[in-house]
C-alpha positions as CSV (number, residue, x, y, z in Angstrom):
1,N,13.8,88.0,114.0
2,S,11.2,87.9,111.2
3,V,8.0,88.0,113.3
4,G,9.1,90.4,116.1
5,R,9.1,87.9,119.0
6,W,11.6,85.7,120.9
7,A,13.1,82.8,119.0
8,G,15.1,79.7,120.0
9,Y,18.2,78.3,118.4
10,G,20.2,75.1,118.8
11,Y,23.3,74.4,116.8
12,G,26.4,72.2,116.8
13,G,29.4,72.3,114.6
14,W,32.8,70.8,113.8
15,Q,35.8,71.9,111.9
16,Y,38.8,69.9,110.7
17,P,42.3,71.4,109.8
18,V,43.1,70.6,106.2
19,A,46.2,72.7,105.6
20,H,48.7,74.6,107.8
21,F,50.1,78.1,107.1
22,A,52.4,80.3,109.2
23,A,49.3,82.1,110.5
24,G,47.6,78.9,111.5
25,P,45.5,76.0,110.2
26,L,42.9,76.3,107.3
27,R,39.8,74.7,108.8
28,V,36.8,73.2,106.9
29,G,33.6,71.9,108.6
30,G,29.9,72.5,109.1
31,I,27.2,73.4,111.5
32,A,23.7,72.0,111.8
33,G,20.7,72.8,114.0
34,A,17.3,74.2,114.2
35,T,15.5,77.5,114.9
36,H,11.9,78.4,115.5
37,H,9.5,81.4,115.7
38,Y,10.5,82.9,112.4
39,F,8.1,83.9,109.6
40,F,8.8,80.7,107.6
41,N,6.8,77.6,108.6
42,D,4.3,79.7,110.6
43,G,6.8,80.1,113.4
44,G,7.5,76.3,113.6
45,I,10.9,74.6,113.7
46,V,13.1,75.1,110.7
47,P,16.2,73.0,110.2
48,L,19.4,74.8,109.2
49,A,22.8,73.7,108.1
50,A,25.9,75.5,106.8
51,A,29.4,74.8,105.4
52,V,32.1,76.7,107.2
53,V,35.7,77.6,106.1
54,T,38.1,79.4,108.4
55,V,41.1,81.1,106.7
56,P,43.9,82.2,109.1
57,L,45.1,85.8,108.4
58,T,47.4,86.2,111.4
59,P,47.9,84.0,114.5
60,T,45.0,85.8,116.2
61,L,42.8,86.9,113.2
62,A,40.8,84.7,110.8
63,L,38.3,85.1,108.0
64,D,35.2,82.9,108.4
65,L,33.1,82.0,105.4
66,V,29.7,80.5,106.1
67,G,27.5,79.2,103.3
68,I,23.9,78.4,104.2
69,P,22.0,76.6,101.4
70,R,18.4,77.5,100.5
71,I,15.7,75.3,102.0
72,K,12.6,75.8,99.8
73,N,9.9,77.8,101.6
74,A,12.1,78.0,104.8
75,T,15.4,79.9,104.3
76,Y,17.3,82.0,101.8
77,A,20.7,81.0,100.5
78,T,23.2,83.0,102.4
79,L,27.0,83.6,102.3
80,N,28.4,85.2,105.4
81,L,31.9,86.7,105.6
82,S,33.1,87.6,109.1
83,L,36.3,88.2,110.9
84,S,37.1,86.4,114.2
85,W,39.7,87.5,116.6
86,Q,41.2,85.3,119.2
87,F,42.2,86.9,122.5
88,R,45.4,85.6,123.9
């Protein structure tokens, strides 16, 4: 992390299927939580939230898009793209 020490995280999230494709449901939702011991806020607690969209590519592979808004003097705006694979 930003200050080279341990950090704590606590998050919860939820997604709702909004459309169905042959590969699976397109899901939209969000996550919210908090982290601490980062450079911002002198290591104090920083709230974080993100919008999440999961796009199915195959029945076991999906593209996840996570958008984190900027919180002034606490976080940078971030767009994360990742692949998730479901073991069956």
